[in-house]
C-alpha positions as CSV (number, residue, x, y, z in Angstrom):
1,X,13.3,21.7,-3.8
2,X,10.6,19.2,-3.0
3,X,10.1,17.0,0.1
4,X,11.7,13.6,-2.1
5,X,14.9,15.4,-2.8
6,X,15.8,14.8,0.8
7,X,13.5,11.3,1.3
8,X,15.0,8.7,3.4
9,X,12.6,5.4,2.5
10,X,11.0,2.5,4.9
11,X,9.8,0.2,2.4
12,X,7.1,-1.8,3.8
13,X,5.1,-5.0,2.0
14,X,2.0,-4.8,4.4
15,X,0.4,-8.1,3.8
16,X,3.4,-10.0,4.8
17,X,4.5,-7.5,7.5
18,X,1.0,-8.2,9.2
19,X,0.7,-11.5,8.4
20,X,-2.1,-11.7,6.4
21,X,-3.4,-14.8,4.9
22,X,-1.9,-16.0,1.2
23,X,-5.4,-15.9,-0.5
24,X,-8.6,-13.4,0.1
25,X,-11.7,-14.6,1.2
26,X,-13.3,-11.4,0.6
27,X,-14.9,-11.9,4.0
28,X,-15.4,-9.5,6.4
29,X,-12.5,-7.0,7.1
30,X,-9.5,-7.7,9.3
31,X,-7.7,-4.9,10.4
32,X,-4.6,-5.8,10.5
33,X,-3.1,-2.4,8.9
34,X,-3.9,-0.9,12.8
35,X,-1.1,-3.4,13.8
36,X,1.7,-1.1,11.9
37,X,0.6,2.5,13.9
38,X,3.6,1.4,16.1
39,X,5.8,0.7,13.7
40,X,5.9,4.8,12.9
41,X,7.7,5.7,15.9
42,X,10.2,3.3,15.1
43,X,10.6,4.2,11.6
44,X,11.3,8.3,12.6
45,X,13.3,6.6,15.4
46,X,16.1,5.3,12.5
47,X,15.9,8.6,10.7
48,X,13.4,7.8,7.6
49,X,11.0,10.4,6.8
50,X,9.3,8.9,3.8
51,X,7.5,5.4,3.6
52,X,6.7,3.2,0.8
53,X,4.3,0.8,1.4
54,X,2.2,-1.5,-0.9
55,X,0.6,-3.3,-2.4
56,X,-2.5,-2.3,-0.7
57,X,-6.0,-2.7,-2.5
58,X,-7.9,-5.5,-2.9
59,X,-6.5,-8.7,-4.4
60,X,-6.8,-12.5,-4.6
61,X,-3.6,-13.1,-3.3
62,X,0.2,-11.5,-3.3
63,X,-1.6,-7.7,-3.8
64,X,-0.6,-7.5,-7.3
65,X,-3.7,-8.9,-9.2
66,X,-6.1,-6.3,-8.4
67,X,-9.6,-6.8,-8.1
68,X,-10.8,-3.0,-6.5
69,X,-8.3,-0.2,-7.1
70,X,-10.5,2.2,-4.4
71,X,-11.1,-0.2,-1.4
72,X,-8.5,-1.5,1.1
73,X,-7.5,-5.2,0.9
74,X,-9.9,-7.0,3.2
75,X,-7.0,-8.7,4.8
76,X,-5.6,-5.5,5.9
77,X,-9.1,-3.7,6.8
78,X,-11.4,-0.8,5.8
79,X,-10.5,2.6,3.9
80,X,-10.7,4.2,7.3
81,X,-8.0,2.2,8.4
82,X,-5.8,3.7,5.6
83,X,-6.8,7.1,5.9
84,X,-5.4,6.8,9.8
85,X,-2.4,5.1,9.0
86,X,-1.6,7.9,6.3
87,X,-2.9,10.9,8.8
88,X,-1.1,9.0,11.6
89,X,2.5,9.3,9.2
90,X,1.8,12.7,8.5
91,X,1.7,13.7,12.2
92,X,5.1,12.3,12.5
93,X,6.7,13.8,9.3
94,X,6.7,11.2,7.2
95,X,5.6,11.1,3.7
96,X,3.4,8.5,2.2
97,X,3.9,6.6,-1.1
98,X,1.5,3.8,-2.3
99,X,2.1,0.8,-4.9
100,X,0.1,1.3,-8.4
101,X,-0.2,-1.5,-10.2
102,X,-1.7,-0.1,-13.1
103,X,0.1,-2.5,-15.9
104,X,-2.1,-4.9,-15.3
105,X,-5.5,-6.1,-12.8
106,X,-6.4,-9.3,-11.5
107,X,-9.2,-11.7,-12.9
108,X,-11.6,-10.9,-10.4
109,X,-11.2,-7.0,-11.4
110,X,-15.1,-5.6,-12.7
111,X,-14.0,-5.1,-16.2
112,X,-12.5,-8.6,-16.7
113,X,-15.3,-10.2,-15.0
114,X,-17.8,-8.6,-17.4
115,X,-15.7,-9.8,-20.3
116,X,-16.2,-13.4,-19.3
117,X,-19.6,-12.7,-18.7
118,X,-20.3,-11.1,-22.4
119,X,-17.6,-12.1,-24.4
120,X,-17.8,-9.9,-27.5
121,X,-20.4,-8.0,-26.2
122,X,-18.8,-6.9,-23.2
123,X,-18.0,-2.9,-22.9
124,X,-14.8,-3.7,-21.3
125,X,-13.5,-5.9,-24.3
126,X,-10.9,-3.4,-25.4
127,X,-9.5,-2.3,-21.8
128,X,-7.4,-5.5,-22.1
129,X,-4.5,-5.8,-24.5
130,X,-4.8,-8.5,-27.5
131,X,-8.2,-9.9,-26.1
132,X,-8.9,-13.2,-28.4
133,X,-11.9,-14.8,-28.6
134,X,-10.8,-17.8,-30.8
135,X,-8.5,-18.6,-28.1
136,X,-8.3,-20.4,-24.8
137,X,-6.2,-20.8,-21.2
138,X,-5.3,-22.4,-18.6
139,X,-8.7,-21.4,-16.9
140,X,-10.6,-22.3,-19.9
141,X,-12.2,-18.9,-19.9
142,X,-12.8,-19.3,-23.7
143,X,-10.8,-16.5,-25.1
144,X,-6.8,-15.6,-24.5
145,X,-5.2,-12.3,-23.8
146,X,-1.7,-10.8,-23.0
147,X,-0.5,-11.0,-19.4
148,X,2.6,-9.6,-17.3
149,X,5.2,-12.1,-16.7
150,X,3.5,-15.3,-18.4
151,X,0.8,-15.5,-15.7
152,X,-2.7,-15.3,-17.0
153,X,-3.1,-14.3,-13.4
154,X,-2.3,-10.7,-14.4
155,X,-3.9,-9.3,-17.2
156,X,-2.5,-6.8,-19.2
157,X,-4.4,-3.5,-19.5
158,X,-4.5,-1.6,-22.6
159,X,-2.9,1.8,-21.3
160,X,-3.6,3.2,-25.0
161,X,-7.6,3.2,-24.3
162,X,-8.5,6.6,-23.1
163,X,-11.6,4.7,-21.0
164,X,-8.5,2.9,-19.4
165,X,-6.3,6.3,-19.1
166,X,-9.4,8.1,-17.5
167,X,-10.0,5.6,-14.9
168,X,-6.5,5.1,-13.8
169,X,-5.8,9.1,-13.4
170,X,-9.6,8.9,-11.6
171,X,-8.1,6.4,-9.2
172,X,-4.7,8.7,-8.5
173,X,-7.5,11.3,-7.8
174,X,-9.3,9.3,-5.6
175,X,-6.4,7.9,-3.3
176,X,-5.2,11.8,-2.9
177,X,-8.9,12.9,-1.7
178,X,-9.3,9.9,0.3
179,X,-6.1,9.2,1.5
180,X,-3.8,12.3,0.8
181,X,-1.1,9.9,-0.5
182,X,2.1,11.8,-1.6
183,X,3.5,9.5,-4.6
184,X,3.3,6.2,-5.9
185,X,5.7,3.8,-6.8
186,X,4.6,2.2,-10.2
187,X,5.0,-1.4,-10.6
188,X,6.3,-3.0,-13.7
189,X,7.3,0.8,-14.9
190,X,9.7,-0.8,-17.4
191,X,6.4,-2.3,-19.4
192,X,4.2,0.5,-19.4
193,X,3.5,2.7,-22.2
194,X,5.8,5.9,-22.4
195,X,2.4,8.0,-23.8
196,X,0.4,6.4,-20.6
197,X,3.3,7.4,-18.4
198,X,3.2,11.2,-19.2
199,X,-0.5,11.3,-18.7
200,X,0.2,9.8,-15.5
201,X,2.6,12.5,-14.7
202,X,0.5,15.5,-16.0
203,X,-2.2,14.2,-13.4
204,X,0.6,14.1,-10.6
205,X,1.6,17.5,-11.2
206,X,-2.2,18.5,-10.9
207,X,-3.1,16.3,-7.8
208,X,-0.7,17.9,-5.5
209,X,2.4,20.0,-4.7
210,X,5.7,17.6,-5.3
211,X,3.3,14.5,-6.1
212,X,6.2,12.2,-6.5
213,X,6.1,9.3,-8.9
214,X,8.7,6.3,-8.9
215,X,8.8,3.7,-11.2
216,X,9.7,-0.2,-10.8
217,X,12.6,-0.7,-13.9
218,X,15.0,-3.5,-13.6
219,X,17.4,-2.9,-17.1
220,X,18.1,-0.6,-19.2
221,X,18.8,3.3,-19.5
222,X,17.0,4.7,-16.9
223,X,16.9,8.1,-17.9
224,X,14.0,6.9,-20.4
225,X,11.6,6.4,-17.8
226,X,13.2,9.2,-15.5
227,X,12.8,12.6,-16.9
228,X,10.8,15.8,-16.7
229,X,8.0,14.1,-19.2
230,X,7.3,10.8,-17.0
231,X,8.5,9.9,-14.0
232,X,10.9,11.7,-11.2
233,X,12.6,8.4,-10.2
234,X,13.1,4.6,-11.0
235,X,14.6,1.6,-8.6
236,X,18.4,1.6,-9.1
237,X,18.9,-2.1,-9.5
238,X,22.1,-1.4,-11.2
239,X,23.5,0.3,-7.9
240,X,21.6,-2.7,-5.7
241,X,23.8,-5.2,-7.8
242,X,27.0,-3.7,-7.3
243,X,26.5,-3.2,-3.6
244,X,26.5,-6.3,-2.7
245,X,28.6,-7.8,-5.6
246,X,30.9,-5.1,-5.1
247,X,31.5,-6.7,-1.5
248,X,31.6,-10.2,-2.0
249,X,33.9,-10.0,-4.7
250,X,36.0,-7.3,-3.1
251,X,35.6,-5.5,-6.0
252,X,35.1,-1.4,-5.4
253,X,36.1,-1.0,-9.2
254,X,32.1,-2.5,-10.0
255,X,30.7,-0.3,-7.7
256,X,32.5,3.1,-8.6
257,X,31.9,2.4,-12.4
258,X,28.3,2.1,-11.6
259,X,28.1,5.4,-10.1
260,X,29.7,7.2,-12.8
261,X,27.8,5.5,-15.7
262,X,24.3,6.4,-13.5
263,X,25.4,9.7,-13.2
264,X,26.2,9.9,-17.0
265,X,22.9,8.5,-17.4
266,X,20.6,10.8,-15.4
267,X,22.5,13.5,-14.4
268,X,20.9,15.4,-11.5
269,X,17.9,12.8,-11.2
270,X,18.0,11.4,-7.9
271,X,17.1,7.3,-8.5
272,X,15.7,5.2,-5.6
273,X,18.2,3.3,-3.9
274,X,18.1,-0.2,-2.4
275,X,19.9,-3.4,-0.8
276,X,17.2,-5.4,-0.5
277,X,13.3,-5.4,-1.0
278,X,10.1,-7.7,-1.4
279,X,11.3,-9.1,-4.7
280,X,15.0,-9.9,-4.2
281,X,17.2,-11.5,-0.8
282,X,17.8,-9.9,2.4
283,X,21.2,-7.8,2.4
284,X,22.2,-10.0,5.4
285,X,21.7,-13.0,3.6
286,X,23.2,-12.3,0.4
287,X,26.6,-10.8,2.4
288,X,29.2,-13.4,2.7
289,X,31.0,-11.3,5.4
290,X,28.6,-10.0,7.4
291,X,31.0,-7.4,8.8
292,X,30.5,-6.0,5.6
293,X,26.9,-4.6,6.4
294,X,28.6,-1.5,7.7
295,X,30.3,-0.3,4.6
296,X,27.2,-1.4,2.6
297,X,25.1,0.9,4.4
298,X,27.0,3.6,4.6
299,X,27.6,3.8,0.5
300,X,23.7,3.3,0.4
301,X,23.3,6.4,2.6
302,X,26.1,8.5,1.0
303,X,26.2,7.8,-2.5
304,X,24.0,10.1,-5.1
305,X,20.6,8.8,-4.8
306,X,17.5,8.3,-2.2
307,X,18.3,5.7,0.1
308,X,15.4,2.9,1.2
309,X,15.0,0.5,4.0
310,X,13.3,-2.7,3.3
311,X,11.4,-3.9,6.5
312,X,13.2,-5.9,9.2
313,X,16.7,-5.2,7.3
314,X,17.4,-2.9,10.2
315,X,17.9,-5.7,12.2
316,X,19.9,-7.6,10.3
317,X,17.1,-10.5,9.3
318,X,17.5,-13.1,6.8
319,X,15.2,-14.2,4.0
320,X,16.4,-16.2,1.1
321,X,14.8,-16.4,-2.2
322,X,13.7,-19.8,-3.5
323,X,13.5,-20.4,-7.4
324,X,10.2,-21.2,-8.2
325,X,9.4,-21.3,-4.2
326,X,7.2,-18.4,-2.6
327,X,8.4,-15.5,-0.9
328,X,7.4,-15.7,2.1
329,X,10.8,-16.1,3.5
330,X,11.8,-12.3,2.0
331,X,8.3,-11.1,3.1
332,X,7.9,-12.3,6.6
333,X,5.2,-11.3,9.6
334,X,7.4,-9.5,12.0
335,X,6.2,-8.4,15.4
336,X,8.1,-5.2,16.7
337,X,7.7,-6.1,20.1
338,X,9.9,-8.6,19.5
339,X,12.9,-6.5,18.4
340,X,12.5,-4.0,21.6
341,X,16.0,-5.2,22.8
342,X,17.5,-4.8,19.6
343,X,18.5,-0.7,19.8
344,X,20.8,-1.5,22.8
345,X,22.6,-4.8,21.3
346,X,21.6,-4.4,17.4
347,X,24.9,-3.4,16.0
348,X,22.7,-3.5,12.4
349,X,20.0,-1.2,13.6
350,X,22.6,0.9,15.6
351,X,24.3,1.4,12.4
352,X,21.2,2.1,9.9
353,X,20.2,5.2,13.0
354,X,23.1,6.7,13.2
355,X,23.5,6.8,9.2
356,X,19.9,8.1,9.2
357,X,20.5,11.0,11.4
358,X,23.8,11.6,9.4
359,X,22.1,11.6,6.1
360,X,19.1,14.1,7.4
361,X,21.8,16.3,8.8
362,X,24.6,16.8,6.1
363,X,23.0,18.4,3.2
364,X,25.8,18.0,0.9
365,X,24.4,13.9,0.9
366,X,20.7,14.8,-0.7
367,X,22.1,17.7,-2.8
368,X,26.0,17.5,-3.7
369,X,27.8,16.7,-6.3
370,X,30.0,13.5,-6.8
371,X,34.1,13.4,-7.1
372,X,35.7,9.9,-7.0
373,X,39.1,10.3,-4.5
374,X,40.3,6.9,-4.3
375,X,39.5,3.8,-5.8
376,X,41.2,0.0,-5.3
377,X,39.4,-3.5,-5.2
378,X,39.0,-2.9,-1.3
379,X,39.3,0.4,-0.6
380,X,37.2,3.3,-1.9
381,X,37.0,7.0,-1.3
382,X,34.7,10.1,-3.0
383,X,33.9,13.6,-1.8
384,X,30.2,15.3,-1.9
385,X,30.1,19.0,-1.7
386,X,26.9,21.4,-1.8
387,X,27.1,25.0,-0.9
388,X,30.8,25.2,1.0
389,X,29.6,22.0,2.7
390,X,32.3,19.2,1.8
391,X,31.5,15.7,2.8
392,X,34.3,12.7,2.2
393,X,32.9,9.1,2.2
394,X,35.8,6.6,2.8
395,X,35.1,2.5,3.0
396,X,37.5,-0.2,3.6
397,X,35.9,-4.0,2.4
398,X,39.3,-6.0,3.5
399,X,39.5,-7.4,6.7
400,X,42.8,-6.0,7.4
401,X,43.3,-2.1,8.3
402,X,44.3,0.3,5.6
403,X,45.8,3.9,5.1
404,X,44.2,5.7,2.3
405,X,46.0,8.9,0.9
406,X,44.0,10.9,-1.4
407,X,43.6,14.6,-2.7
408,X,42.0,16.8,-0.1
409,X,41.7,20.6,0.7
410,X,43.4,21.8,3.6
411,X,41.6,22.2,6.9
412,X,40.1,20.0,10.1
413,X,37.6,17.1,8.9
414,X,35.2,15.4,11.8
415,X,34.3,11.6,11.3
416,X,30.6,11.7,12.3
417,X,30.8,7.9,12.6
418,X,34.0,7.7,14.1
419,X,34.3,10.9,16.2
420,X,38.1,11.0,14.9
421,X,39.4,14.5,13.7
422,X,41.8,14.7,11.0
423,X,44.0,17.6,9.7
424,X,44.8,18.0,6.3
425,X,47.7,19.9,5.1
426,X,49.5,19.7,2.1
427,X,46.4,18.9,-0.1
428,X,46.3,15.0,1.0
429,X,44.3,13.3,3.4
430,X,46.0,10.4,5.1
431,X,43.1,8.2,6.9
432,X,43.5,5.1,8.8
433,X,40.3,2.5,8.1
434,X,39.8,-0.5,10.4
435,X,39.3,-4.0,8.4
436,X,35.4,-3.8,7.1
437,X,34.5,-0.6,8.3
438,X,34.1,3.2,7.1
439,X,33.7,6.6,8.0
440,X,32.2,10.0,7.1
441,X,33.9,13.1,7.4
442,X,33.0,16.7,7.5
443,X,35.2,19.7,6.8
444,X,35.1,22.2,9.4
445,X,33.3,24.9,7.4
446,X,30.5,22.3,7.0
447,X,30.4,21.3,10.4
448,X,27.8,23.8,11.1
449,X,25.1,22.0,9.4
450,X,25.6,18.4,11.6
451,X,26.5,20.3,14.8
452,X,29.1,18.9,16.9
453,X,30.7,15.9,16.4
454,X,28.9,13.0,16.7
455,X,29.5,10.0,19.4
456,X,31.6,7.0,17.9
457,X,30.1,4.6,16.4
458,X,31.8,0.9,17.5
459,X,29.7,-1.4,15.2
460,X,32.7,-3.9,14.5
461,X,33.2,-4.9,18.5
462,X,29.8,-6.7,18.1
463,X,29.9,-7.5,14.1
464,X,30.6,-10.9,13.4
465,X,34.1,-11.9,12.8
466,X,35.2,-13.7,9.9
467,X,38.4,-15.7,10.3
468,X,41.1,-14.6,8.0
469,X,42.1,-18.1,7.4
470,X,40.3,-20.5,4.7
471,X,37.2,-22.5,6.4
472,X,37.1,-25.8,5.6
473,X,34.6,-25.8,3.0
474,X,36.5,-23.1,0.9
475,X,39.6,-25.3,1.1
476,X,37.9,-27.9,0.2
477,X,38.0,-30.0,3.1
478,X,35.4,-31.4,5.5
479,X,32.2,-29.8,6.8
480,X,32.0,-28.7,10.3
481,X,33.6,-30.4,13.1
482,X,34.6,-29.8,16.4
483,X,32.4,-26.6,16.3
484,X,29.3,-28.6,16.2
485,X,29.3,-29.5,20.0
486,X,28.1,-26.3,20.9
487,X,24.8,-26.9,19.7
488,X,24.6,-30.7,19.8
489,X,24.9,-29.6,23.7
490,X,21.3,-27.8,23.0
491,X,18.3,-30.3,24.1
492,X,15.3,-29.4,22.4
493,X,11.8,-30.0,24.1
494,X,9.4,-32.1,21.7
495,X,6.6,-30.0,20.5
496,X,8.0,-26.4,22.1
497,X,6.6,-23.5,19.9
498,X,8.9,-21.5,18.3
499,X,7.7,-18.2,19.7
500,X,8.3,-19.9,23.2
501,X,11.9,-21.0,22.6
502,X,15.3,-18.9,23.6
503,X,17.9,-18.1,21.0
504,X,19.7,-21.4,21.4
505,X,16.9,-23.5,21.0
506,X,16.3,-21.8,17.8
507,X,19.9,-22.3,16.8
508,X,19.7,-25.8,17.3
509,X,16.2,-26.0,15.7
510,X,17.7,-24.1,12.5
511,X,20.5,-26.5,12.5
512,X,18.8,-29.4,13.0
513,X,16.8,-29.1,9.9
514,X,20.0,-27.6,7.9
515,X,21.3,-31.3,8.7
516,X,18.2,-32.9,6.9
517,X,18.6,-31.1,3.8
518,X,22.4,-31.9,3.7
519,X,26.4,-31.6,5.2
520,X,26.4,-28.3,6.9
521,X,29.6,-26.7,6.2
522,X,31.6,-24.2,8.8
523,X,30.9,-21.4,6.9
524,X,27.0,-22.4,7.2
525,X,27.1,-23.1,11.1
526,X,28.5,-20.2,11.7
527,X,25.5,-18.3,9.9
528,X,23.3,-19.7,12.4
529,X,25.5,-19.4,15.7
530,X,26.6,-15.5,15.0
531,X,22.9,-14.7,14.3
532,X,21.8,-14.0,18.0
533,X,18.7,-12.3,17.0
534,X,15.3,-14.0,18.1
535,X,13.2,-12.3,15.3
536,X,15.7,-13.2,12.4
537,X,15.9,-16.3,14.1
538,X,12.1,-17.0,14.4
539,X,11.8,-16.1,10.5
540,X,14.2,-18.1,9.5
541,X,13.4,-21.4,11.5
542,X,9.4,-21.0,9.8
543,X,10.9,-20.7,6.3
544,X,11.9,-24.4,5.9
545,X,9.7,-26.5,4.2
C-alpha cells in the first residue's frame, strides 16, 4: 500500500489563487506563495491528505510556457518559499505533487532562445520537433517548429532526444532533492512519447519511495498510459463528464456504464477522479439543479478512484468557461478570510468536510471492489467491500423521495451521513432516500473501522430548492417577472468597491450586468438570489467583461 492509494487531493492553480499578474515581468520575486500557508489547515480540515499544485515554475504567462524548470515563478516567490510551503504541508500530513510541463517549453526557455540566436549552428536545434529553417511563423522567427495545440507559444520538445531525456530526468531529481516533492502530474500526457514516459517512471521509482506519476489524459484507453511501466494514474475525464451530465440529464445509466467500462479497462488501477479543475467549468455552475451537489460528491468520494477537489469548489463557487476567452473565472483569486463564516452556514463545504472524514475512515472506499446493486435513470446503489467491511452507497437525483429495494447481506447497517439504522432480513435492503440526496451505509461488521455512527448531515435544509413545476423559461414563457422586485428594491451606491458590498448588493450588481447582456430568465434570476456566499459572488461579478 502506497500513500496515493488512500489519497484525497486538493487541487491548486497557484497563479490564479494568489492573484498573480497575467504576464510575468521577470522582476523581483513577489512572495505570493506564502499567502497559501493558511490554506494548509483548511485543506486538512476538509479531509484532504494530498495537494496537487501547479504550474509553479518560471513562465511568461499562464504557467504552461515554462522558462526555467528549476526556479519558482517570480510572481509566486523564491525557491525558499516553495521549500517552506512543501515543508509545512508535510508537517500537516499532506503529500504534495507538482505540475510537470515536459511536453513543451515556452519561447523564453534557454534552449529555444539559443536556436533563435544561432539558428542552424545551435547545439539545441534537435531539442525540439521538426525545426525547419526554411519556414516562418507569426513571431517572424525565420523558422518553424512543432507546437502543442496549434500555439507557437508552446514549443514541442523532442522527447526522443537523449539530451532532452537526461535534462527532464535531472529536473525531477532536482525537484525531489530541493523541494522534497512526492509526485508529478504530467501535463498533456496524452501526447507524450511512450518511451519517454517509461524513462520517467524508471526515474520516479529511483528518486523516492512511492513517488507518484499521474498524467493528464482527456480521451482514449486509459490503460495505455496507466500501467506498471508508464504512469500510476491518469485524469478521469470520462467519469468527470458522466457525473455532471448523469445528473443534469437524470441518467444514472451513463454513470454506471462509465464505471463498468473503466473498471474493465484499468482493473485495480486508481484513476484521478474530479468534477472540476482549472480547465473546465465549476461543478456548481454546471449543475442545473444545485441540490445535485450532494449526490454528485457522494459519488466522487465513493466510486473507485482517487477523489480531488478543485480549490474554492468546496464552497460552491461559480465559474464559467468562455469559449475563446481567458480562463480567469475558473482560476480566480480567493482570500480564505472571505470564507471564514462558511464552515457554519455553507452546506457545500459541510458536505465536503464530512465526506472527507468518511472517505478516510472507511478503507473499503479506497481498496474495496465495486458491485452494482440497483440502477434506474434516477436512483443508483452499489457496494464496496474489503476485508470484511461492507459499504453500500445509494443516491437519488429525483426531486421526490424514492424507496430502493436491492439484495444485501442480512445485518444492521448505519448511514454515516444520515445517522439512520437499517436492518436487513431476508437478503434485501429497503432504503428510503429523500429527493436529491444519498447515503453511505456501513455494515455492523465494518463499523469498527469508522467508529461510532456520525452525526446526521442535513444539507438539504440549506440546499437550493428547485420548484417541481417548469420555470417560465422551460415552458417557453416569459422571462423573470414579479420575482424581480426583490433585487429591484436594492439600491447600489455609485463607485462602491465590490469588496465593500453586502451580499444583496453583489447580487444586484450581477443582476444589472446580466440585464445588459440580454433577458434574465427565472432560472438565471434564481441562480443569483440563491447564491449567498460573498466569495463566490465577488468572483462572479468580477468575471463580467
